[in-house]
C-alpha positions in Angstrom: 0.0 0.0 0.0 1.1 3.6 -0.6 2.3 6.3 1.8 -0.4 8.8 0.6 -3.6 9.7 2.3 -5.2 7.0 0.2 -4.2 3.3 -0.2 -2.9 1.7 -3.4 -2.2 -2.0 -3.8 1.3 -2.7 -5.0 0.1 -4.2 -8.3 -2.1 -1.2 -9.2 -1.1 1.4 -11.8 -2.2 4.8 -10.5 -1.1 7.9 -12.3 -3.7 10.3 -10.9 -2.8 12.5 -7.9 -6.4 13.7 -7.6 -7.5 11.0 -5.1 -9.2 11.7 -1.9 -8.3 10.8 1.7 -9.2 7.2 2.8 -9.8 5.9 -0.7 -8.6 2.3 -1.4 -7.5 1.1 -4.8 -7.0 -2.7 -5.0 -5.0 -5.2 -7.1 -4.5 -4.8 -10.8 -6.4 -1.5 -11.2 -5.3 1.1 -13.7 -6.2 4.7 -12.8 -5.1 7.2 -15.5 -3.6 10.7 -14.8 -6.7 12.8 -15.4 -9.1 10.8 -13.2 -10.6 12.5 -10.2 -11.6 10.3 -7.2 -13.2 11.5 -4.0 -12.8 10.5 -0.4 -13.5 7.1 1.2 -14.0 5.3 -2.1 -13.4 1.6 -2.6 -12.2 0.6 -6.1 -11.9 -3.2 -6.1 -9.6 -5.5 -8.2 -9.2 -5.3 -11.9 -10.9 -1.9 -12.4 -9.9 0.7 -15.1 -10.5 4.4 -14.6 -9.9 6.6 -17.7 -8.7 10.2 -17.7 -12.1 12.1 -18.0 -13.8 10.3 -15.2 -15.1 12.0 -12.0 -15.9 9.8 -9.0 -17.5 11.4 -5.9 -17.1 10.5 -2.2 -17.9 7.1 -0.6 -18.3 5.4 -4.0 -17.9 1.6 -4.2 -16.8 0.1 -7.5 -16.7 -3.7 -7.4 -14.4 -6.0 -9.3 -14.0 -5.9 -13.1 -15.5 -2.5 -13.9 -14.1 -0.1 -16.5 -15.0 3.5 -16.3 -14.4 5.4 -19.6 -14.1 9.0 -20.5 -17.3 11.1 -20.0 -18.5 9.3 -16.9 -19.4 11.0 -13.6 -20.4 9.0 -10.5 -21.8 11.3 -7.8 -21.4 10.6 -4.0 -22.5 7.3 -2.5 -22.9 5.4 -5.8 -22.6 1.6 -5.8 -21.3 -0.1 -9.0 -21.7 -3.9 -9.0 -19.1 -6.3 -10.4 -18.5 -6.3 -14.1 -21.0 -3.5 -14.8 -20.4 -1.9 -18.2 -20.5 1.8 -19.2 -20.2 2.8 -22.8 -19.1 6.2 -24.0 -19.7 6.1 -27.7 -23.1 5.3 -29.2 -21.5 5.1 -32.7 -18.3 3.2 -32.1 -15.9 2.2 -34.9 -12.4 0.9 -34.7 -9.9 3.7 -35.2 -12.6 6.4 -35.4 -12.1 9.0 -32.7 -14.9 11.5 -32.0 -14.0 15.0 -30.7 -16.5 14.5 -27.8 -17.6 11.4 -26.0 -21.2 10.8 -24.9 -21.5 11.9 -21.3 -23.2 9.7 -18.6 -24.1 10.7 -15.1 -24.9 8.4 -12.2 -26.6 10.6 -9.5 -26.1 10.4 -5.8 -26.9 7.1 -4.1 -27.8 5.2 -7.2 -27.0 1.5 -7.5 -25.9 -0.3 -10.7 -26.2 -4.1 -10.3 -23.7 -6.7 -11.4 -23.3 -7.1 -15.2 -25.7 -4.2 -15.9 -24.9 -2.2 -19.1 -25.4 1.5 -19.1 -25.5 2.9 -22.7 -23.8 6.3 -23.0 -25.4 9.6 -22.9 -27.9 9.0 -20.1 -28.6 10.1 -16.5 -29.4 7.6 -13.8 -31.4 9.5 -11.1 -30.7 9.8 -7.4 -31.1 6.5 -5.5 -32.3 4.6 -8.5 -31.7 0.9 -8.5 -30.6 -0.8 -11.7 -30.9 -4.6 -11.4 -28.3 -7.2 -12.2 -27.9 -7.7 -16.0 -30.2 -4.8 -17.0 -29.5 -2.9 -20.1 -30.2 0.8 -19.7 -31.0 2.7 -22.9 -32.6 5.9 -21.6 -32.6 8.3 -18.6 -33.8 6.8 -15.3 -35.8 8.8 -12.9 -34.9 9.1 -9.2 -36.0 6.5 -6.7 -37.1 4.0 -9.4 -36.1 0.3 -9.8 -35.3 -1.2 -13.3 -34.7 -4.7 -14.6 -34.4 -6.5 -17.9 -33.2 -6.0 -21.5 -34.1 -3.3 -22.3 -34.5 -2.2 -18.7 -38.2 -1.6 -17.7 -39.4 0.1 -14.5 -40.3 -2.5 -11.9 -41.3 -0.1 -9.0 -40.0 2.5 -6.7 -37.3 2.3 -4.1 -36.3 4.2 -0.9 -32.9 5.6 -0.4 -32.4 2.6 1.9 -33.0 0.4 -1.2 -36.3 -1.1 0.1 -39.3 -1.1 -2.3 -41.9 1.5 -1.6 -45.6 1.6 -2.6 -47.6 4.7 -3.4 -51.1 5.5 -2.3 -52.7 8.9 -3.3 -49.3 10.1 -4.5 -47.7 9.4 -1.1 -45.4 6.6 0.2 -43.6 5.8 3.4 -40.8 3.3 3.7 -40.5 1.0 6.7 -37.3 3.0 7.6 -39.6 6.1 8.1 -38.6 8.1 5.0 -41.6 9.6 3.2 -42.0 10.3 -0.5 -44.4 12.2 -2.7 -45.1 12.4 -6.5 -44.6 16.0 -7.7 -44.8 16.8 -11.4 -44.6 13.0 -12.2 -41.4 12.6 -10.3 -40.7 11.1 -6.8 -39.3 13.4 -4.2 -38.3 12.7 -0.6 -40.2 14.9 1.8 
């Protein structure tokens, strides 16, 4: 491990110096020079983080995930093992676009194992993308999605438990309350 305020496994290749306090980068990772990583993150074995990637605080990235240019992960995001993020909706070998398609995963969202997130979309706050789902559009906050292509399968609390609405109101067993406002779920 390193002598920095963050930990780096001896087999990892880490060129970035923009890594927050308490972050752990495990075996066989490659973090490129331009990457920005927040505090208290956990980047597990065999992950790749490209130059134009921003990772917030307290983010967990499980084994085998590649994060390519144009991706932003906000605070408290969880990325399951082998999840896939694309950054070019018109890829061709040896064809380089001036701009990549940008993708944002909002605060507290969960991306399940082996899910695929097609570039150019926003995954809303605390949304839950199930294992193996293929996301091809923007995902609203506090919603749960499964399948290929991903389809909405309900609503979730920030604690990840399913919530059920009655008269535009819902309360999770954990005590957090939600309301539909302008066809979106908000925490009240």
